[in-house]
LOKOLZA-116153 format. One line per 5 residues: number of its first residue (from 0); for each residue x, y, z of C-alpha. Coordinates in steps of 0.05 Angstrom, whole numbers, plus 32768, in hexadecimal, padded with zeros to 4 digits. Layout:
BEGIN
NUM	X Y Z | ...
This chain:
BEGIN
0	81F6 8558 825A | 81F5 8515 828F | 8233 84E6 8286 | 8223 84B2 825C | 8220 847D 8288
5	81E9 84A8 82AD | 81C1 84B1 8274 | 81BA 8468 825C | 81B0 8459 82A7 | 8172 8486 82A3
10	815F 845F 8259 | 8164 8416 826E | 814F 8412 82AB | 8104 8414 829C | 8113 83E1 8272
15	812C 83B8 82A6 | 80FD 83C7 82DF | 80BE 83A4 82BE | 80E5 836B 82DE | 80C5 8385 8324
20	8096 83B2 8312 | 8065 8391 82DE | 803A 835B 82F0 | 8050 8327 82B4 | 8094 8314 82D2
25	8081 8305 8318 | 8042 82DD 82F9 | 806E 82B5 82D3 | 809F 82A4 830D | 8063 829A 833D
30	8056 8262 830F | 8086 8240 8317 | 806A 8232 8362 | 8080 8265 838C | 8053 8287 83CA
35	8069 82C6 83C5 | 808C 8301 839D | 80C2 8302 83C5 | 80D8 82BF 83B4 | 80CD 82CF 836D
40	80F5 8306 836A | 812C 82E4 8392 | 8126 82AB 8368 | 8129 82DA 8328 | 815E 8304 833B
45	8186 82CD 8357 | 8182 8297 8320 | 81C4 82B0 8303 | 81EF 829E 8334 | 81D5 825E 833A
50	81CC 823D 8383 | 81F3 826B 83A4 | 81E8 8267 83F3 | 81C8 82A4 8415 | 8208 82BD 8427
55	821C 82C7 83E4 | 81DB 82E4 83C2 | 81DD 831B 8408 | 8225 8334 83F8 | 820D 833B 83A6
60	81D0 8355 83B3 | 81EF 837B 83EB | 81B2 83AF 8407 | 8180 837D 8425 | 817E 837B 8475
65	81A7 833F 849D | 8177 8305 8490 | 814E 8314 845A | 8173 82F4 8422 | 8175 82B1 844C
70	8125 82AE 844E | 8122 829F 8406 | 8169 8289 83F4 | 8174 824E 83E8 | 812A 8232 83F9
75	8119 824A 83B4 | 813F 821A 8392 | 8113 81E0 83B5 | 80D6 8201 8387 | 80FE 8205 8345
80	8142 8211 8327 | 816B 8245 8314 | 8161 823D 82CB | 8113 8234 82C9 | 8114 827C 82F0
85	813F 829D 82C2 | 810A 8282 8285 | 80CF 8291 82AD | 80EA 82D8 82B8 | 8106 82E7 8275
90	80B6 82CF 825E | 8096 82FA 828C | 80C2 8336 827A | 80BC 8333 822B | 8069 832E 8238
95	8070 836E 8263 | 809A 8396 8232 | 806D 8382 81F2 | 802E 838E 821B | 804E 83D7 822F
100	806D 83E9 81F3 | 8034 83D1 81B9 | 8052 83E3 816D | 8095 83F0 818B | 80A6 83AF 81A7
105	80AB 83A0 8156 | 80CC 83DE 8139 | 810E 83DF 8123 | 8121 8410 8156 | 811B 83E0 818E
110	8144 83AB 815E | 8181 83DC 815A | 817E 83E7 81A9 | 817E 83A1 81B7 | 81BA 8398 8188
115	81E4 83D6 819F | 81CC 83CE 81EE | 81E8 838C 81EC | 822A 8399 81C6 | 822A 83BD 8209
120	8219 8394 8234 | 8242 835B 8223 | 8280 838C 8221 | 8285 8396 8268 | 82C9 837F 828B
125	82A4 8343 82CD | 82D7 8350 82F8 | 82C0 835D 833B | 8273 835C 8322 | 825A 8317 8339
130	8211 832B 8322 | 8224 8345 82D9 | 824A 8309 82D6 | 8216 82DA 82DF | 81EE 82F8 82B4
135	8228 8304 8286 | 8230 82B3 8280 | 81E5 82B0 8269 | 81DE 82A7 821C | 81C2 82E2 81F9
140	8175 82DA 81E5 | 816F 82DF 819B | 812A 82FE 8199 | 812B 834F 8199 | 80FD 8364 81D8
145	811D 832C 8202 | 8168 833F 81E8 | 8159 8384 81F7 | 813E 8372 823C | 8179 8340 824F
150	81A9 837D 8238 | 8180 83B2 8263 | 818D 837E 829B | 81D0 836F 828E | 81E4 83BA 8298
155	81BA 83C6 82CB | 81D8 8394 82F4 | 821B 83A6 82E0 | 8211 83F0 82F5 | 81F8 83CD 8330
160	822E 83A9 8345 | 825C 83E7 833F | 8224 8411 8371 | 8235 83E1 83A0 | 8281 83E9 8394
165	8275 8433 839C | 824A 842A 83DA | 8287 83FD 83FC | 82B7 8432 83E6 | 8294 8461 840B
170	827E 8437 844A | 8236 8434 8444 | 821C 83F0 8455 | 81DC 83D3 842B | 81B0 83ED 8457
175	81C9 8433 8462 | 81C8 8437 8413 | 8180 843C 8419 | 817A 8469 844A | 81A3 8496 842C
180	817D 848E 83EA | 8141 849E 8411 | 8154 84D7 8435 | 8174 84F4 83F4 | 8129 84F5 83D3
185	8112 8515 8413 | 80EC 84D6 842E | 80F7 84BC 8472 | 8119 8480 8478 | 80E3 8463 849A
190	80BC 8472 845D | 80E0 8451 842F | 80C7 840E 840E | 8105 83E2 8410 | 8113 83F2 8455
195	80CA 840E 847B | 80BE 83C0 848D | 80FB 83BA 84BE | 80EE 83BF 8505 | 80F1 8406 851B
200	812A 83FD 854B | 8157 83D8 8517 | 814A 840B 84E0 | 8159 843F 851A | 819B 8429 8528
205	81AA 842C 84E7 | 819D 847A 84E3 | 81BA 8480 8524 | 81F7 846C 850E | 81F6 8494 84CA
210	81EF 84CA 84F8 | 822F 84BA 8523 | 825C 84B8 84E9 | 8237 8500 84CF | 820D 84E9 8497
215	81CA 84F6 84BC | 81C0 853D 84DC | 819B 8547 8516 | 815B 854F 84F6 | 815C 8509 84D4
220	8172 8527 8492 | 81B0 8520 8469 | 81EC 854F 847C | 8218 856A 844E | 824A 8531 845A
225	820D 8502 844A | 81FA 8528 840F | 823F 8526 83F6 | 8247 84DB 83FF | 8209 84CA 83D5
230	8228 84FA 839F | 826B 84D8 839D | 8249 8499 83A1 | 821E 84AA 835F | 8259 84BD 8339
235	8286 8486 8349 | 8249 8461 8335 | 8248 847C 82F2 | 8293 847C 82EE | 828B 842A 82FA
240	8250 8422 82C8 | 826F 8449 828F | 82A6 8414 8272 | 8264 83EC 825E | 825C 841F 8227
245	82A4 8427 820C | 8298 83FC 81D5 | 8262 8421 81B7 | 827D 8460 8189 | 8261 849A 818C
250	8230 8498 8152 | 821B 8455 817A | 820E 846D 81B8 | 81E8 84A5 8192 | 81B9 8472 8173
255	81B5 844E 81B1 | 8192 8483 81D1 | 8168 84A1 819F | 814B 8452 819B | 8140 8452 81DE
260	811C 848F 81EF | 80D9 8480 81D2 | 80E3 843A 81F9 | 80FA 8459 823C | 80C0 8489 8236
265	808C 845C 8228 | 8096 843B 8266 | 80A9 846F 8294 | 8069 8488 827F | 8044 8450 82A0
270	8077 8442 82CF | 8098 83FA 82B1 | 8055 83DC 82C9
């Protein structure tokens, strides 16, 4: 059986991912006056940090190449406010979840899942977790679908902050993290969506640096050391995510899993779109 944190991650992630894969959230934020989807992304995701400068957002998000954040932050706050971006993001995500989930959105299982996920999501320590702490400072929505999405977002960013810490511990930089993931999935780095747009020379320099450290072999794929590093990062990420669920009793964990399974399956079937 998968560790609790990994198992719950696989059930919670599809709920949060409507944020990026569905049309409604982007449309809601774009309606605030933005010109492109990346402005909407940075406004929505960085909003819990307030009007933090690009250097802070870059550090917290961790995995964007140098200069990418600064093309959007702080310029997006000339168009709207963090508060308006947060409200639009939630509104769009709730609309997407209701469309995809249909009758499940009004079922008792979703209400239970929202309550238990919120109990977990608001219980973990915030120390060292900047984005999670920013989200924790926001009010918890009362409406069940909104509450479930908010809890999923908290749990996702709590895990994400821990994942960044695991990457730092392993000496893996932000762009390197994308290369490590792509190669572990059998995909050349230049084909991977989060870094394929980078200049070829810039991406090649990252891969060459990983090769010099023994993480990538001469064929361009992960070496044994690279695969071991990837596994250590994932195991530590699970360990760092686990405290969020410590507050739940065994029967509550079982209930949360049972209630999330049909929700996650429905979302997975359409790619959270």
